[in-house]
C-alpha positions in Angstrom: 99.4 91.2 156.4 96.2 92.2 154.4 93.3 90.3 153.1 94.0 89.0 149.5 90.6 90.0 148.0 91.4 88.7 144.5 92.2 85.2 145.8 89.1 85.1 147.9 87.0 86.3 145.1 88.4 83.7 142.8 87.8 81.0 145.5 84.1 82.0 145.9 83.7 82.1 142.1 85.3 78.6 141.8 82.8 77.3 144.6 79.9 78.9 142.7 81.0 77.2 139.5 81.7 73.8 141.2 78.2 73.7 142.6 76.5 75.3 139.5 75.4 78.5 141.2 74.2 80.9 138.5 71.2 82.5 140.2 70.3 83.7 143.6 69.7 82.8 146.3 72.7 80.5 146.8 71.6 77.1 148.2 74.2 77.1 151.0 72.8 74.1 152.7 73.2 72.0 149.6 76.9 73.1 149.3 77.5 72.2 152.9 75.7 68.8 152.5 77.8 68.0 149.5 81.0 68.9 151.4 79.9 66.5 154.2 79.2 69.4 156.6 76.2 69.1 159.0 74.3 72.2 159.9 72.9 72.2 163.4 70.8 75.0 165.0 71.1 75.9 168.7 68.8 77.7 171.0 70.9 80.4 172.6 71.3 80.7 176.4 73.0 83.4 178.5 76.4 82.2 177.4 75.6 81.8 173.7 73.0 84.5 172.9 75.6 86.8 171.4 76.9 84.1 169.0 75.7 84.0 165.4 77.4 80.7 164.5 80.6 78.7 164.5 82.4 76.0 162.6 83.6 72.9 164.3 86.1 71.6 161.7 86.8 68.3 163.5 83.2 67.4 163.5 82.5 69.0 160.2 79.6 70.9 161.7 78.4 74.4 161.5 76.2 75.6 164.4 73.8 78.4 163.7 71.8 80.5 166.2 68.1 79.5 165.7 66.9 82.8 167.0 68.5 84.8 164.2 66.5 85.9 161.1 67.0 83.7 158.0 68.9 86.4 156.2 71.4 86.7 159.1 71.7 82.8 159.3 72.4 82.8 155.6 75.3 85.2 155.8 76.6 83.4 158.9 76.5 80.1 157.1 78.4 81.6 154.2 80.9 83.1 156.6 81.5 79.7 158.3 81.8 78.1 154.9 84.4 80.7 154.2 86.5 79.5 157.0 86.1 75.9 155.7 86.9 76.7 152.0 89.7 79.1 152.8 91.3 76.4 154.9 91.6 78.5 158.0 93.0 76.7 161.0 90.7 76.6 164.0 93.2 78.7 166.1 93.1 81.5 163.4 89.5 82.5 163.8 87.1 83.0 166.6 83.3 82.5 167.3 81.2 84.9 165.2 79.6 87.4 167.7 77.2 90.2 167.4 79.7 92.7 168.8 82.1 92.1 165.9 79.5 92.5 163.1 81.1 95.6 161.4 83.9 96.2 163.8 86.9 97.9 162.6 90.0 96.0 163.3 88.3 92.6 163.0 90.8 89.8 162.9 92.1 89.1 159.3 90.6 85.6 159.1 87.2 87.0 160.1 87.6 89.7 157.4 88.5 87.0 154.9 85.4 84.9 155.8 83.2 88.0 155.6 84.5 88.8 152.2 84.1 85.2 151.0 80.5 85.2 152.2 79.7 88.5 150.4 81.3 87.1 147.2 79.5 83.8 147.5 76.1 85.3 148.2 76.3 88.6 146.3 78.7 88.4 143.4 79.0 91.7 141.6 78.0 90.3 138.2 74.7 88.9 139.7 74.0 92.2 141.5 74.5 94.1 138.2 72.3 91.7 136.3 69.4 92.1 138.8 69.9 95.8 139.1 69.5 96.0 135.3 66.7 93.5 135.1 64.5 95.3 137.7 65.7 98.9 137.0 67.3 99.2 140.5 70.2 101.1 141.7 72.4 101.2 144.9 69.6 103.1 146.7 67.2 100.1 146.4 68.9 98.2 149.3 65.6 96.7 150.6 64.7 95.2 147.2 68.2 93.9 146.5 68.5 92.3 150.0 65.2 90.5 149.4 66.3 89.3 146.0 69.5 87.9 147.4 68.2 86.6 150.7 70.5 88.7 152.8 69.9 91.4 155.4 69.7 95.0 154.3 72.8 95.7 156.3 74.8 93.0 154.5 73.6 94.4 151.1 74.4 98.0 152.1 77.9 97.0 153.2 78.4 95.0 149.9 77.2 97.8 147.7 79.4 100.3 149.5 82.3 97.8 149.1 81.7 97.4 145.4 81.3 101.1 144.9 84.7 101.7 146.5 86.2 99.1 144.2 84.7 100.6 141.1 86.0 104.0 142.1 89.6 102.8 142.2 89.6 101.1 138.8 
């Protein structure tokens, strides 16, 4: 089974529309709050220092690693919201760990949550608008990542993904 990118893109767009997201950065904490999801930060220890975040669906709580940079926390929060909005069952996904950041062969539900997060935080139309407004291109990763409140790695991966999509159309 493969990731249905069109359905995930449509879901992320519907969430942006539902919550009036027309600009960046996306106010993820407001979306979570309006969904009744609590966001708690944890101080990592030996057992949890490799964990970015996790969703406890029963408690409607997302836990985020307090030691991670804000841009990393943002993507993790969007990823966990992806599990929530895509209605993934708790047994279909795992804890988001450092070692799985860009891993090939990442489980399908993790790929779906990553794609949802990218679509929610960095929709193509908004990227194009800001590239045009500020005369930027795909080489201006640092500037774009700052504009969107994401890490340079997340922006690089997103631009590469969008570039691949444009080449196949």
